[in-house]
N, C-alpha and C positions, 0 to 999 in steps of 0.2 A: 259261475259261467266257466271260471278256469277248471273246475273239477268236471263240468260236463265235456270239456275239449279233451281233457285226459281220457275220458271215457271213449271218445272217438276211435281211438286206436284200438279198442278192443273189437271193433266192429269188422265185419268181413271186407275190409277194402283191398283194392287191388291196385293195378299200375294206374299211374296219371300221366298225361302228356300234355304239358302247357303250350298252347298255341302262341306263336311267336309274334304277338301284335306289339307294336312299339307302345311303351307307356309314356304317360305324362312324364315332365321332370321329377326327379326324385328329390323334393325338397317341401319345406314346410308352407303351407299356403296360408291365405288369410283364416281368421277364425270361423267356425262353422258350428252350429249346433246339431245335436242328434235328430231333431226334427227336419233338418234341412238335408239328410243324407239320402241320396238316390240312387237305385241299383236295381239291377235284375239279376236272379239266378233261376234259369228254366232248363228244363228238360227239352232235348230235341224231341218233336214229336215223331220223327221218323227213326229216331233210335234213343230210346228213354234212358239208356245207360250214359248218353253224352249230357254232361251237365255245362252249360254255357253260363258263365259269369261276365258281368259287364258293368263298370263305374258309370254312372250319369252325373258325376260331379266335376265338370270340366276345370282344371287348373289345380286340381288337388291329387296327390299321390294315393291311390287306394291300397288298402292293406286287408287282403284276404287271408282268413283262417280256414283251411278245408281240411278234410279228413287225411289229406296226404302232404301237409306242410303248408308254409305261408308262400303269398304271391303278392307282388306290387304292380302287376300288369292291369291296364285298363280294361283289356278283355282277355279271359282266360277260358280253357275248356279242359274238363277233367272227364277221362273215360274210365268207368267203374265197371268192371266185369260182373260182378255177383249182386243179387238181390240183398237189400238191407236198408236200414234208415241211417243217413247220414247227415251230419251239421255242418253248417257253414256259417260264417260270420264276417260281415263287411265293415269296414272302418275306413277312414282317411286320416292323413298327416296333415294337422291344421296349425295354426299359430298357438293354439292352446295344448297341443300334444295330439295324441292319437283319440279321435272319435268314433265310438262303434255303435252300430246298430244291435237289435237284438239277434240273438242266434236264430238261425232258421234251419228247420229240419225237412228233407226231401226222402221220401220212401222210394225206392226202385225195386221193381216186383219182376224184372225180366233179367236173364242172364246173357251175356254178349262175350263168348270165349275169343274172339277175335283179337280182344284187347290183351290176351296172355298167350299169343302164338308165336311171339318172338323167340328166337333160338335161345337167348339168354333164359327165358323162362325154363326151357326145357332143361338147359344146363344145370339150373339152380334146384328145381324139384322134381323133374322128370316129366313135365307136362302137366295137364289137366287130368285129375283123376289119379295121381301118382304122386309119390313122396320120395324124398332122397335125403340120406343121412351123411354129414360130412364129419370129419375128425381133423385135428391139427396133424400137419406133416411132421413126422419124426425125423425127416432126412434120409429115410431108407427106401424111398420111392422113385427115385430117379427123376424128381420134379424139383424140389428145393433142397437147400442145404439143412434146413430145420424148421421148427415152427413160426420163426420170426426173424425177419430182416429190418433194415433201416433205410430210410430215403431222405434226400435233403428237400423240404418244401419249397426252397428257392428255385429249383429246377423243375421241369415238367414232370408231373407226375399224373398220367391219365390212362384211360383205358388201353392197354396194350401200347403205351408210350411213356414207359417209365424206366427209372435207372437206380435200382438200390445202391447204395454207397457201401453197405457192409450187410455181409449175409454169414453170420457165426451159424455153425451147427448146434451150438449150445448156448442157450440164454439162461439156463438155471431151471429150466423146465422140469417138472417133477412127473412121476408116474401117473399121479392124479390129474394133471393137466392133460396129459396125453390120453387118459381115459375118457374125456369129457366127449359128448356127442352133440350135435344139432341136427335136427330134421325138418326141412322145408317140405310142407306138404300142400298140395292143391286139390285136395278131396272136399269138394264143397266150398272151399275157400283157402285162403292163404294162411294156413296154421304153421306156427312155429313152436316146436317143444325141443327143450333141452335137457341133457343129464349132464350135471356140474359136480362131480365127487371132489373138485378142487376148490369150490366155492361155498361160502358160509350159507349163502342164500337157498343153496340147494337146486333142485330141477324147476323149470319153468314152463309155462305153455301160454303162448301169446300169438300174436299175427305179425306178418310183414307186409311190405310191398316193394317191388322191384321196378326201378325206373329205367327201362331198357334204352331209353333217349339219352338220358344224363349219366347212366352207368353207376347209379347209386342205390343203395339199400338201407330201409328203415325198417325198424322192428318196434313192437309194442308189448309190453309186459315180459319181454324176454329180450336178451342180449345174445350176440354170437359167443361163442365160446372163446377162451383166451388163457394165455399164461397167467395165471392169478396174481404173481407178483408185480405184474405191470399194471393192474386195474387202477390203483390210485394214481397213476400217472397220466392219465386222460380222463377228460371231463365228458367225452361224447363217444358212447358206445352203441347208439341205436339209431341217431338221426342222419340221413343222408351221407352214408357211409361210403367213400370212394371204392369202386369196384376196379381193381388195376387188371384183373385176369378172371375170366369166367368161362370154363368150358367143361367137357363131359367129365374129365378126371381132377381138375384143380380149380381153386378158387383163390385169389389174392386180394385182401382187402387193406386199405391205408385207413389208420387211425393216428389222429394228430395227437401228439405228446403235447400236454399243457401244464407239467409242473415247473418247479423251479430250474429245471435244466435247459428250458427254453424249447421252441415249437422245433419238432421233428416228426416225421411219419414212422411209426411202426407198421411194417407190411406183415399181416398175419397170413399164414401160409396153410391152405386146407386141401386135404384130398377126400374124394368121395369114399365112403367105407367100402362099397362095393370094389372100387378099384385096388383099395389098401389089401382088403381080404384075398384078392386074387393076383395080387403082384408077385412076379416071379423075377428077382433081380438079375439082371444080365451078368454073365460070368467073366469079370474083369480079371484078367491074369495079373499076377504080382510081377512088376517089372524088374529087371535086374540093370546094375549100372556098372559101369568100368571106370572106377576110381584109381586104377593102378593096382600095384601089390598091396593088399590090404594088411599082411603081416607088417610091413613096413611101416603103414598108418597107424596100426595098433601099438606097435611096440619098438619101431627104428631096429637098431642093432641088438639091444638087450632087453629094455623095458622101457615103458613110457607110461606116466601118471596122467590122467584125465580127471579133471574135477567138475563139479556141476557148474555151469554158468549161471551164478545167482542173478544175472542182469536180465537173461532170457532163458530160464530154465525149460520151458515146454511151449509148445505149439501145436498145430495140426497142418499136415502138407497134403498136395494131392499125390496120386501115384507116380508123377514125374518128380516129385522132391520140392514143388513149389510151396512155400511156407502160405498158409491161408490167411493169416492175421499179421497185421503190420506192427507187432510188437518188438521194439528195439530197446527198452529199458523197463525196469519195474513200475514205473509210474505209467506205461502204456496198457498195464494188464486191466481189464474191466473188473469191477467189484464182483461179478457173478463167479469169476474164476477163483476167487478167495486170496489171490497172490498179491503180497504187498511188501513193504520192507521188513515189517515184523516177520513175515513168513520166511522172508529170505535168510533169517538165522536157522531156519530149520535145515537147512541144506548146505550152508557154508562150509562145513567141514566134510561134506560126503566127496568120494573119490574112487576111482578105479584104476588099478595099476596091471597092465598087461606085459608079460615078458615073451620072449622070443620063443621059448620052449614050451609054451602053452599053459603056463601058470597064470592065476589071477589073484589079486588081492582086493576085496572090497571093505573100503573103509566107511564106517558109519559117521554121523554126524558128531557123536560123543567119542570118537576116535578108536572106537573097537573094530577090530580087523578080522576078516574072515578070509581064508585061503582056500583056493580049489583051482579047478582047470577049466579051459575054454577050448573050443574048437572053431576055426574060421573057414566057411564055406566061400570060397572067391565066386563061384559061379551064380549064387544067389545072394551073395552080400549078406549072408547070415552068420551071427554069432551064437553058439550055444554053450551056455554056463552049466557047469556042475560042481556041486558042493558049495559053492558061493555063489548066491543069485542077488543081484542088485535089486534092492527094495528100500526106496528111498521115500519117506512121507514128505509132501511139499506143503500143501495146504488143503485142509477140508478133504474133499473128494479126489485130489490130484495126488497120484502116487508115481514115483518113477519107478517102474516094474517092468519085468520082461512079461512074454506070452505065457500061456499056461506050459508051453513046451520049452519054458526058459531061455527063449530066443529073441535077439534084437536083431532088425535090419539095418545097416547102414544106408540111410537115406540120403544124407546129404553131407558133403563135407566141405570145409573152409580153408583157404589158404592164407598165410600171412604175406607181407609184402616181399619177401625172399623166396616165396612160392612152396614154402614148407606147410604140411597141413598143420592148422592151429586150432581147428574146430571140428566136431562130429555131431551131426544129429541121428542118434539112434531112434529107431521107429517100431512101434507095434502096429500092423494091420488091423483096422477096423473089421470085425467079423461080418459086418451087414452092408457096409457101404466102402466106395473106392476112396479110402483115405487112411493116414497113418496119424496117430498121436506120436509126436517126435520129442525127443530129450536132448538137450543141448550140453554137450561137454567140451570144455577148452583144455588145452594143455596145461598141465600144472608145472610144477618144480621137477625137471627131469635132470638137473645137474649139468647141463650142457648150454652154457651162456653161448651167445653168439655176438660178435661184433657187428652190430647192423650198421655203423658208419663205413666199415669195409666192405659190406654188401652193397651199400648205396653207392660208394665209390667205384666198385666193380661194375655195377649196372651202368653207370654214367660214363666212365673210362675206359673200362675193359683193361686190357694190360698196359695201356698207353693212352690214347684218346679216341674218342667216339664222336661223331658228326651227325646231327639231327637235323630235321627240316619239319615244318608244318604239314601234317595230314590233310591234304586238301579235300578228303572225302569226308572228313569229321573234323572239322579245324577247331572249333570252340564250343564251349559249353557254359552255362552259368549254373553253378552248383551252391547247395548248402555247405555248413562248415563239415558234413559229414560225407561230401562228394557226390550227392545225390543231384543230378540236373535234370534238364527236359528236353535237350535237342537230340537229334538221332542222326545216325549216318546217313550220307546222302541227300539230307534234307537241309536247303539253305534259305537264308532270308535276305533281301534286298538291303536292308538296314544295317547289315555287317559283312556283306559278302558280294563284291561286284567285279567287274573286269579289271579295275584299277587294283582292287585287293588282290586279285588272283596273279597279276602281272608282277606286284611288288615281292610275293612269295616264292616264285619260280626258283629263284637261285639263292635265297636267302637261308642261313643256316646258322646253328650254334653249335659250338665244341666245347667238350669237356676234356681237358688233359690232366693227367697224373704226373706230377712233377717229382723229381728225385728226392726231394726233402719231405716228401709225403704231403704237399699242398695240392690243390687243384686250381687250374686256372679256366676260366669261362671266356669264350671269344665269340662274339656275334658279328656276322657279316651279313648286310643287307644295302642294297643300293650302291655297291661298289666301296662301302666305308666298313673297315673293321674296327672292332672297339674289344679291349680286353679287361678282364677285371678278376681280381682274386675270387675265389669261391669257397666259402664254408659250409660244410655240410653237417647238418643235425638229424640224423636219422631217427633218434628218439622222439622228436617233434615235428619230423618229416618236412624239413624247411631246407632251404638254400639261401645264403646271405651273398648277395653280388651287389657291392656298393658302387661300382663304377660303370655299369652297362645295364642295358634294359633287356626285357624279351624281345622277340621279333615284331615289329610294329605292323599293323593291319592298315594301309593307307586307303584312300576312297571311303567308300560309305562306313569301314570299320575304323575310321582314323579315332574315334572318340574313346576307344577302349583301352582300358588301364593295362600298362605293361612294365611300369616301374615299381621297384622294390623299396629299399633294398632286400627285404625279406620276402622270398619267393615260397610259395606253398607248393609242396609235392602233394596234388590234390587226390589223385587216383592211379592205378598201375602198379603192380607188383614189381620188385626189383629183379626177380627171376625172368621175367617176361618181356623185359624192356626191349630187346632186340626184335622180338615178333609183334608185340602188341602196342610197343610205344609207352608213353606215359604223359601225365598230364600236369602242366605247371600252372600255377594260379596266382593271382593277385587279388586282394580284397578291394571290391568294387563298392559294396555298401555293406549295411549291417547284415550280417549272416550270409553273406553273398561273396563267392569267388567268381571272377571271370577267368575260366581255365582254357588253356591252350594245349591242342593235342600234338605232341611231338613223337615223330617216329624215325627209325634208323635211316639215314640218307643212302 
């Protein structure tokens, strides 16, 4: 019987729409024998392609095995578009388990194409008497970033109502993966043929059915094309696959991951081959950035050495310089990149030294140095190398290298707390899509040590003293220990910000004063009361120790918030920008969290 049911999927089945009749309770009933099973499976005399199934055993939950899946409804209707012989089997849940009747065949001799006139059918296969071929999206067609994304199954993931949580452009897909095709046909029946140079099983010929009502796709004797390295991670590639998007040019299907990594949706992205073959990418110009004097950035007054950041050596960014992957450490890099702690040793010694007079020295990982020259074109943020060309193997397929024209573009720069440039992301523009592959370099040993405590003191005290107040436009944030929080400017919540809070902060200030002996005094003024305390600065750890006074208090709804040290953390804000942007002082409020207050110059 099980073999017969498997054979059902080779028949020319089409769409089915289950009628929305309320079933009996889904529970085990009393025991029942096979002889007591009562049911009807009938063709509608006015439409023989409509099959009506009804359970006649009150108090028992029915189980229907149909050509198009399982049902537990008391009464259901199947709409079968094409002629053929179709097998059904009725059963019920009883105290002794599932009791099933003998399988029953129904032969349909007529065609009813109204069952396949939904626009989704046209989108999938081109409609009756047509066929349509689909391929994996390479990320080059302006629809998706690549062949596959990810989505959280605990969130809503339904047709045209879904939210991917990560859409990398590269998941390790091979040329063979991208050469695979699948063709959905509706010429005489729902045929599916695949060409799979990436799978050991080779090409396939089978059938499929599309449920336009539930937005699901089921295939038989053939599966959708996929990135082969992910096949073993999921157990269901054929039955009731979620359709998240389906239109003339694009299809997105959700496959549930079932391996030891835990449940998660893989979103496979497809484009119609016709669309791909005729796609002409939009001409997106390469943008230029104003980072200031790039000669100063690269070499300062004489020379500057830049080393590869082994913590985050590479990423991808959009054309505006926004990084596309949230990688902040070696551990964040997924396996498909090949980058890990062992690979970090491949680039630990790599560096580039730029001099003010246009010379460059490339240092390989083994210490070998090559000298050459470079030119810097400020208007396009490009650096062109000559005689010494950076080429640092990282891991597997990843190389830190220039374009064919021996060029890099400065895509993004980073500043330290003193406002100095501390990091550069050099990028290569992708030749087929609007993005860069970017490489991260940080300042190496320049021989110019800076007293950061003096920089911190100058930021807080100036030449004598500075007075600060709470920024009422963005007063507080809750951040992790890296300074990443969740509040936004101009947005307030009543549980920390109300009229009494605002009133208490109108005249409240903190002042930092530089004394003649080099020490710093902290003064707090609020509600007419002045408190003072010595203040010890530790710029290396970005902390202030204030033993005898607190930060400004939020009364009213914010009275519960922590303000006491004695160790106060400088959570975020650069030393050089204190007068314009202010800075954030925080107190540990719970594990891996600061309550951080935004102070600006009064």
